[in-house]
Legacy VTK file of the C-alpha trace (Angstrom):
# vtk DataFile Version 3.0
C-alpha trace
ASCII
DATASET POLYDATA
POINTS 99 float
-20.054 9.230 -12.215
-19.739 10.527 -15.412
-16.298 11.100 -16.537
-15.883 14.412 -18.894
-13.566 13.798 -21.350
-10.832 16.457 -20.105
-11.099 14.145 -17.040
-10.317 11.227 -19.875
-7.301 12.700 -21.060
-5.723 14.076 -17.892
-6.021 10.109 -16.723
-4.674 9.002 -19.423
-1.158 11.507 -19.252
-1.225 10.324 -15.908
-1.232 6.519 -17.046
1.176 7.650 -19.992
-0.852 6.487 -22.645
-1.247 8.208 -25.898
-5.032 7.443 -26.892
-6.493 7.837 -30.385
-9.498 10.035 -31.320
-11.361 6.951 -31.657
-10.422 5.184 -28.257
-11.201 8.323 -26.142
-14.534 7.937 -28.102
-14.409 3.913 -26.765
-13.632 5.299 -23.286
-16.480 7.632 -23.022
-18.580 5.066 -24.240
-17.308 1.823 -21.684
-15.535 3.422 -19.052
-19.214 5.383 -17.551
-20.975 1.721 -17.356
-17.893 0.656 -15.322
-18.090 3.420 -12.420
-21.880 3.436 -12.284
-21.106 -0.572 -11.025
-18.460 0.578 -8.845
-21.194 2.932 -6.986
-23.898 0.182 -7.061
-20.972 -2.105 -5.020
-21.089 0.701 -2.969
-24.303 0.945 -1.746
-24.148 -2.959 -1.273
-24.786 -3.720 2.380
-22.470 -5.629 4.099
-23.523 -5.629 8.193
-22.753 -9.285 9.317
-20.093 -10.023 6.470
-16.763 -10.619 8.456
-13.472 -8.500 7.192
-11.001 -11.039 5.354
-8.164 -8.680 5.305
-5.299 -9.560 7.512
-6.980 -13.236 7.864
-4.398 -15.007 5.928
-1.523 -16.261 7.740
1.996 -14.255 6.259
4.923 -15.988 6.543
7.312 -14.244 5.970
11.284 -15.396 4.979
14.121 -14.123 6.378
16.037 -11.844 3.404
19.591 -13.300 2.782
22.155 -12.339 0.092
24.060 -15.496 -1.182
25.841 -14.120 -4.321
24.316 -15.951 -6.875
23.095 -13.160 -8.656
26.282 -11.124 -9.533
25.970 -11.895 -13.114
22.009 -10.912 -13.282
22.717 -7.846 -11.380
26.582 -7.044 -14.134
24.143 -7.624 -16.942
21.470 -5.644 -16.298
23.886 -2.778 -15.348
25.526 -3.042 -18.464
22.589 -2.968 -20.786
20.944 -0.334 -18.935
20.991 3.437 -21.079
21.045 5.693 -17.985
22.881 5.138 -14.724
25.598 6.164 -12.756
27.784 3.998 -11.068
25.163 0.791 -10.188
22.332 3.574 -9.707
19.718 3.263 -12.494
18.637 6.044 -13.215
14.638 6.069 -14.402
11.612 8.807 -15.502
10.044 9.885 -11.997
6.571 9.237 -11.833
4.970 12.743 -12.685
7.424 13.685 -15.019
5.861 13.608 -18.741
7.562 11.509 -21.115
9.468 12.995 -23.800
8.048 13.186 -27.309
LINES 1 100
99 0 1 2 3 4 5 6 7 8 9 10 11 12 13 14 15 16 17 18 19 20 21 22 23 24 25 26 27 28 29 30 31 32 33 34 35 36 37 38 39 40 41 42 43 44 45 46 47 48 49 50 51 52 53 54 55 56 57 58 59 60 61 62 63 64 65 66 67 68 69 70 71 72 73 74 75 76 77 78 79 80 81 82 83 84 85 86 87 88 89 90 91 92 93 94 95 96 97 98
């Protein structure tokens, strides 16, 4: 499954990566073998291989607020560039970065 140059540019934009011409060329050369390998993995016969997802015992602890992190919280809030009260403002996931 070969990716076109436009598809690589689109993936870079979505990943918020700025690729130079040299990096674009390297991506075109290296991404196809990776995708080919993933395609080969999807053809592997896994009949009789037991699923492992969910087999591990997950031990959850109860979340308890102990107040010991109030100083950390205040430090983060004081150093964060864009906030409204105690709410930190961050760029949206799908917003284009400025500049």
